[in-house]
N, C-alpha and C positions, 0 to 999 in steps of 0.2 A: 194183876201181874206184877206188878213192882212189890208188889209181897212176896211173890216169888222168886225174884229176882234178888231180892234181900236174904230169903233163906238159903238158896245156893250158896251166895258169898257168904256169910255167915259160916255156913257147912267148912266150904275153903277153908277160910280162914281161920279157923278152929282147927283142922286138920294140919293147917301149914305152920300154924303157930307152936304147934304143941309135938311135930313130927321130930321124931330122932331116926336119920339115916341110917340103916345098921346094913350091909352088905351081907347076901347070900354067900352060906360056904364055896369055898373054891369047887365042891364037886358036883355041883350043879347047882338049876334053877326052882327056888323053892315057894310056893307060891298062898300067901296067908288068909284066911278066913277075914271079913272083919269083925267078927267077932271075936277071934282072937288076937287082931291086932290090937282092939280094944284093951282085952284084958293085958296083952303084955305091953302095957303102958305108952301106942303107940311108933313103936320102934318095928323099923322093915326098909324096903326099899319102894323103888318107884313101881315097881307092879302091888306091892303092899298095898302102896297111897292109894293106889288107883284103883283097885278095888275096897277099898275100906269108902273113899272119897263114891263114889258111882254107888254101893249099897248105901250111903246114907242119902245120897239122892234118890233115890227109887223109893227110901222106904216114905217118902215125904212127896211123893207121887209124881216125881221128875222125871223127865226119858232121858236117862244116860245111856253111855254106853263105855268100855274099856277100847282103848286102842293101841296096837303095837306098832313101833318104829325101830328098821333098821338097818346098819351100813354096817363098812368094814369094821368101825371104832365099837361097834358092841349095839346096845339093844336099849328101847325106855319103852313106857308103859304109860299112859295117861289116860284122865277121863276127858270124855267130851259130852255138853250137855247141849 
């Protein structure tokens, strides 16, 4: 179990420390695949980050999902493990 947690933390830390936040165009919400986000240099918004982290966790056998939360100020996407 400790090795699993280390892998999870390493994935999150890598993505977090190399992430470049870029808003979607004002015309709507865009969702980027994990492979596209990797190819574009880890650029994107919160849903792109969540998709990337979730995909990476699933690839190592983790149990993860993407959650969305909304309020009057907007929304946010995040990965749950």
